[in-house]
C-alpha positions as CSV (number, residue, x, y, z in Angstrom):
1,M,94.7,100.3,141.5
2,E,95.9,99.5,144.9
3,H,99.1,98.2,146.6
4,N,101.4,98.9,143.5
5,W,104.8,97.6,145.0
6,F,106.6,98.2,141.7
7,F,106.3,102.1,142.4
8,P,105.4,102.6,146.1
9,P,104.1,106.1,147.4
10,H,106.6,108.7,148.4
11,G,107.3,109.4,151.9
12,G,105.5,112.7,151.5
13,I,106.1,116.2,150.1
14,R,104.3,119.2,151.6
15,L,101.8,120.8,149.2
16,S,103.4,124.2,149.6
17,D,106.9,122.7,149.0
18,L,105.4,120.7,145.8
19,A,103.8,123.9,144.4
20,D,107.0,125.8,144.5
21,A,108.9,122.8,142.9
22,V,106.5,122.7,140.0
23,G,105.8,126.3,139.6
24,A,102.3,126.4,140.6
25,T,100.3,128.5,143.2
26,L,98.7,126.6,146.2
27,Q,95.3,128.5,146.3
28,N,94.4,126.9,149.7
29,A,96.9,128.2,152.1
30,S,95.5,126.1,154.9
31,A,96.4,123.0,153.1
32,A,100.1,123.9,152.9
33,D,101.2,121.0,155.3
34,R,99.1,118.3,153.6
35,L,101.3,115.6,152.1
36,A,101.5,114.4,148.5
37,R,102.6,110.9,148.0
38,S,101.5,109.7,144.7
39,V,99.9,110.4,141.4
40,S,96.5,109.3,140.2
41,P,93.7,109.8,137.7
42,V,91.0,112.2,138.8
43,Y,88.1,109.6,139.0
44,R,89.9,107.4,141.8
45,A,92.2,109.8,143.5
46,K,92.3,109.4,147.3
47,E,94.2,111.1,150.1
48,G,97.9,111.5,149.2
49,D,97.3,111.6,145.5
50,I,97.9,114.4,143.1
51,C,96.0,114.5,139.8
52,Y,95.6,116.9,136.9
53,M,92.8,118.2,134.8
54,L,93.0,119.7,131.4
55,S,89.4,119.6,130.1
56,R,85.9,120.5,131.4
57,K,84.5,117.6,129.7
58,H,85.8,115.4,132.4
59,R,84.1,117.4,135.3
60,D,81.9,114.5,136.4
61,E,84.9,112.6,137.6
62,L,85.4,115.3,140.3
63,Q,82.3,113.7,142.1
64,T,84.3,110.8,143.2
65,C,87.7,112.5,143.7
66,Q,89.4,112.5,147.1
67,A,92.7,113.8,145.9
68,T,95.1,115.8,148.2
69,A,95.4,118.3,145.3
70,I,94.4,118.9,141.7
71,I,96.8,120.6,139.2
72,C,94.9,122.8,136.8
73,D,94.4,126.2,135.2
74,Q,92.0,129.0,136.1
75,S,89.5,127.8,133.7
76,I,89.1,124.4,135.7
77,A,89.8,125.7,139.2
78,T,86.2,127.0,139.4
79,L,84.9,123.4,138.9
80,V,87.0,121.8,141.7
81,P,85.0,120.9,145.0
82,E,86.0,123.1,148.0
83,H,87.3,120.2,149.9
84,I,90.1,119.6,147.2
85,P,93.1,122.0,147.1
86,V,94.2,123.5,143.8
87,L,97.6,123.9,142.6
88,L,97.1,126.7,139.9
89,T,99.2,126.9,136.9
90,A,99.1,127.9,133.2
91,S,100.9,124.6,132.2
92,P,99.1,121.9,134.3
93,H,100.4,119.1,132.1
94,A,104.1,120.1,132.6
95,A,103.5,120.8,136.2
96,F,101.9,117.4,136.8
97,A,104.9,115.8,134.9
98,L,107.3,117.6,137.4
99,A,105.2,116.4,140.2
100,G,105.4,112.9,139.0
101,N,109.2,113.0,138.8
102,L,109.4,114.3,142.4
103,L,107.2,111.6,143.9
104,H,108.2,108.5,141.8
105,P,111.9,109.2,140.7
106,S,112.5,105.4,140.4
107,A,109.9,105.3,137.4
108,L,112.0,107.7,135.3
109,R,114.3,105.2,133.7
110,P,114.5,101.4,133.5
111,S,115.6,100.0,137.0
112,S,117.9,97.1,137.7
113,A,116.3,93.9,138.6
114,L,119.1,93.2,141.2
115,S,119.8,94.8,144.6
116,A,123.5,94.4,144.0
117,T,125.4,97.4,142.6
118,G,128.9,97.8,141.0
119,I,130.4,95.6,138.3
120,S,128.9,92.0,138.2
121,P,131.6,89.2,138.0
122,Q,129.2,87.7,135.5
123,S,129.7,90.5,132.9
124,A,132.5,90.4,130.2
125,I,134.5,93.5,130.0
126,D,137.4,93.8,127.6
127,P,140.6,94.7,129.5
128,S,141.0,97.9,127.3
129,A,137.6,99.3,128.2
130,R,137.8,102.4,130.3
131,L,135.0,102.8,133.0
132,E,134.8,105.8,135.3
133,P,134.1,105.2,139.0
134,G,130.6,104.6,139.8
135,V,129.7,102.7,136.6
136,E,127.4,99.7,137.2
137,V,127.6,96.6,134.8
138,E,125.0,93.8,135.5
139,P,125.3,90.2,134.7
140,F,126.1,89.0,131.2
141,A,126.5,92.5,129.9
142,V,129.3,92.6,127.3
143,I,131.6,95.6,126.9
144,G,134.1,95.6,123.9
145,A,137.4,96.9,123.2
146,D,138.4,100.6,123.8
147,V,134.9,101.3,125.1
148,E,134.5,104.3,127.3
149,I,131.8,104.9,129.9
150,G,131.3,107.8,132.1
151,E,130.4,108.0,135.8
152,G,127.0,107.1,137.1
153,T,126.0,105.1,133.9
154,R,124.4,101.6,134.2
155,I,124.7,98.9,131.6
156,G,121.8,96.4,132.1
157,A,121.8,92.7,132.1
158,G,122.7,91.1,128.7
159,A,123.5,94.5,127.1
160,V,126.1,94.6,124.4
161,I,128.3,97.6,124.1
162,G,130.4,97.2,120.7
163,A,134.1,98.2,120.4
164,G,135.0,101.9,120.4
165,V,131.7,102.9,121.7
166,R,131.5,106.1,123.9
167,I,128.9,106.7,126.5
168,G,128.5,109.7,128.7
169,R,127.7,110.1,132.3
170,D,124.4,109.2,134.1
171,C,123.1,107.2,131.2
172,T,121.0,104.0,131.3
173,V,121.5,101.1,128.7
174,A,118.8,98.8,129.8
175,A,118.7,94.9,129.6
176,G,119.1,93.4,126.2
177,A,119.9,96.6,124.2
178,S,122.9,96.8,121.9
179,V,125.0,99.8,121.0
180,L,127.4,99.7,118.2
181,C,129.4,102.4,116.4
182,A,127.9,105.0,118.5
183,L,128.9,108.1,120.4
184,I,126.3,108.7,123.3
185,G,126.0,111.9,125.4
186,N,125.0,112.4,129.0
187,N,121.9,111.5,130.6
188,V,120.7,109.4,127.8
189,I,118.2,106.5,128.4
190,I,118.1,103.5,126.3
191,H,115.3,101.1,126.9
192,P,115.2,97.2,126.7
193,G,115.9,95.7,123.4
194,A,116.9,99.0,121.6
195,R,119.2,98.4,118.8
196,I,121.6,101.2,117.8
197,G,124.4,101.3,115.4
198,Q,123.8,98.3,113.2
199,D,124.3,98.7,109.6
200,G,121.6,100.3,107.5
201,F,119.6,98.9,104.5
202,G,121.8,99.6,101.7
203,F,122.0,97.3,98.4
204,A,122.8,97.9,94.8
205,P,121.2,95.7,92.1
206,G,123.8,93.6,90.2
207,P,123.7,90.9,87.6
208,R,123.5,88.2,90.2
209,G,121.3,89.9,92.7
210,M,121.6,92.6,95.4
211,I,125.0,93.7,96.4
212,K,125.6,94.9,99.9
213,I,126.7,98.6,100.1
214,V,129.1,99.1,103.2
215,Q,127.9,101.4,106.0
216,I,130.9,103.0,107.6
217,G,129.2,105.8,109.5
218,R,128.3,106.2,113.1
219,V,125.4,107.0,115.3
220,I,125.6,110.1,117.3
221,I,123.1,110.5,120.2
222,Q,123.2,113.8,122.1
223,D,122.4,114.7,125.7
224,N,119.2,114.0,127.3
225,V,117.8,111.8,124.6
226,E,115.4,108.8,125.4
227,V,115.2,105.7,123.0
228,G,112.2,103.5,123.5
229,A,112.1,99.8,123.8
230,G,112.6,97.9,120.7
231,T,113.6,101.1,118.7
232,T,116.2,100.7,115.9
233,I,118.6,103.4,114.9
234,D,120.9,102.4,111.9
235,R,124.4,103.9,111.7
236,G,125.2,106.1,108.7
237,A,126.4,104.8,105.4
238,M,129.3,107.3,105.0
239,D,128.1,110.1,107.1
240,D,126.5,110.0,110.6
241,T,123.0,109.2,111.8
242,V,122.3,112.1,114.6
243,I,119.5,112.4,117.3
244,G,119.6,115.8,118.6
245,E,119.6,116.7,122.2
246,G,116.3,116.2,124.3
247,T,114.6,114.3,121.6
248,K,112.2,111.5,122.9
249,L,111.8,108.4,120.9
250,D,108.9,106.1,121.6
251,N,109.0,102.2,121.3
252,Q,109.5,100.3,118.0
253,I,110.6,103.2,115.8
254,Q,112.9,102.6,112.8
255,I,115.4,105.3,112.0
256,A,117.3,104.6,108.9
257,H,120.9,105.5,107.9
258,N,122.0,109.1,107.7
259,V,118.9,110.4,109.2
260,R,119.3,113.6,111.2
261,I,116.8,114.5,113.9
262,G,117.0,117.8,115.6
263,R,116.5,119.0,119.2
264,H,113.6,118.3,121.4
265,C,111.6,116.5,118.9
266,G,108.8,113.7,120.0
267,I,108.4,110.8,117.8
268,A,105.6,108.2,118.8
269,S,105.6,104.5,118.2
270,Q,106.0,102.6,114.9
271,V,107.2,105.5,112.9
272,G,109.5,104.7,110.1
273,I,111.9,107.3,108.8
274,A,113.8,106.5,105.6
275,G,117.4,107.3,105.0
276,S,119.0,110.7,104.7
277,T,116.0,112.6,105.7
278,R,116.5,115.9,107.8
279,I,114.1,116.7,110.6
280,G,114.4,120.1,112.3
281,D,113.9,121.1,116.1
282,G,110.8,120.6,117.9
283,V,109.1,118.4,115.4
284,L,106.1,116.0,116.7
285,I,105.4,113.0,114.6
286,G,102.3,110.9,115.3
287,G,102.4,107.1,115.6
288,A,102.6,104.8,112.6
289,S,103.5,107.5,110.3
290,A,105.9,106.8,107.4
291,I,108.5,109.5,106.5
292,N,110.0,109.3,102.9
293,G,113.8,109.3,102.4
294,H,116.0,112.3,101.3
295,I,113.4,114.9,102.4
296,T,113.5,117.9,104.9
297,I,110.9,118.4,107.5
298,G,111.3,121.9,108.9
299,S,111.4,122.9,112.6
300,G,108.2,123.1,114.5
301,V,106.3,120.7,112.3
302,Q,103.5,118.5,113.6
303,I,102.5,115.4,111.7
304,A,99.3,113.6,112.6
305,A,99.2,109.7,113.3
306,M,99.2,107.3,110.3
307,S,100.4,109.9,107.8
308,G,102.6,109.3,104.9
309,V,105.0,112.2,104.3
310,A,106.4,112.1,100.8
311,A,107.9,115.4,100.1
312,D,109.5,118.4,102.0
313,V,107.4,119.9,104.9
314,P,107.9,123.6,105.5
315,A,108.6,124.7,109.1
316,G,105.9,125.3,111.4
317,E,103.2,123.5,109.3
318,R,100.7,120.9,110.5
319,Y,100.3,117.9,108.1
320,G,98.2,114.8,108.0
321,G,96.8,112.1,105.7
322,I,98.2,109.9,103.0
323,P,99.8,111.6,101.1
324,A,100.4,114.1,103.9
325,R,99.2,117.5,103.2
326,P,98.3,120.7,105.2
327,M,96.0,119.8,108.0
328,R,93.3,122.2,106.7
329,D,93.3,120.4,103.4
330,F,93.3,116.8,104.9
331,L,90.4,117.7,107.3
332,R,88.3,119.3,104.4
333,D,89.0,116.1,102.1
334,I,87.8,113.9,105.0
335,A,84.7,116.2,105.5
336,E,84.0,115.9,101.7
337,M,84.4,112.2,101.7
338,T,82.2,111.7,104.6
339,A,79.5,113.9,102.9
340,R,79.7,112.0,99.7
341,S,79.4,108.7,101.7
342,H,76.2,109.9,103.6
343,K,74.7,111.1,100.4
344,R,75.3,107.7,98.7
345,Q,73.7,106.0,101.6
346,K,70.6,108.1,101.3
347,T,70.4,107.4,97.5
348,T,70.6,103.6,97.9
349,G,68.5,103.5,101.1
350,G,71.3,102.8,103.3
351,K,72.5,99.7,101.5
352,D,76.0,99.4,99.9
353,E,76.0,99.8,96.1
């Protein structure tokens, strides 16, 4: 990939300075003044690029690597050719993430499509809204009555901020997003097309059909949360829907009313979480998983992709499958089914029965 004008190379950071910034040790002291400018995968890294390596199984990629430095741990460092400096760390993945933040800060959150800053005359802002100095509002954004927005926050083109919403400082609400009935903390990133605070799915069966149940709760999003493009977070029915500090939500996730998600969780794309479920701190949920309503998932749980979680999951467990069960049981069941399938194929001469 060449000539990426969307995210051009950095002007240059000395390797010794980069090592200090990411908590790594530069093994080649003579390379201290070499400049890092961008990030790259190992197989096509060139001068100025920083890359990282987690597994020995990719060692063949080092044959074509011309990187300015490779971030890795001690087990990989012995494989790196002598002409490539090593940034040694016990946490190469995290160190590479920090390096990327330094080299490409503009890629950390949705950027404006315009060079102009400030408040666009093409936006619509209710006179009762209170915006601190330094707030940016792009064309065709709508900001409702009694909204409060903190310094350094940008409201993207076509975004809608509903009446009474509170948004903290240094946030980004990207183009086309809508935020209603919500309290948003500081340094929150909301990607394009996210939908926050609309009513949840609540209906009671009646003699003439379904009767809508009012949803009068809020959405509370704490500091340093990231909400992916197209993700939907419903407001609570009578209590609040809460997203805990530091949690990261991928694109196209559905979070129903009254769900409470803890701190520093990671939830991948297309996960659906039904109403009133409680999720602890540090939980990781793989893509396309379905989480039943009114259950509790303990802190530190890991749920494999495409799992169906029907009941409570104790803290610290690893679950997978449909229905989700402890990972050791799930893997054993898969192994048994595979063995039975192979046996059946031998019995039938490889033909389906």
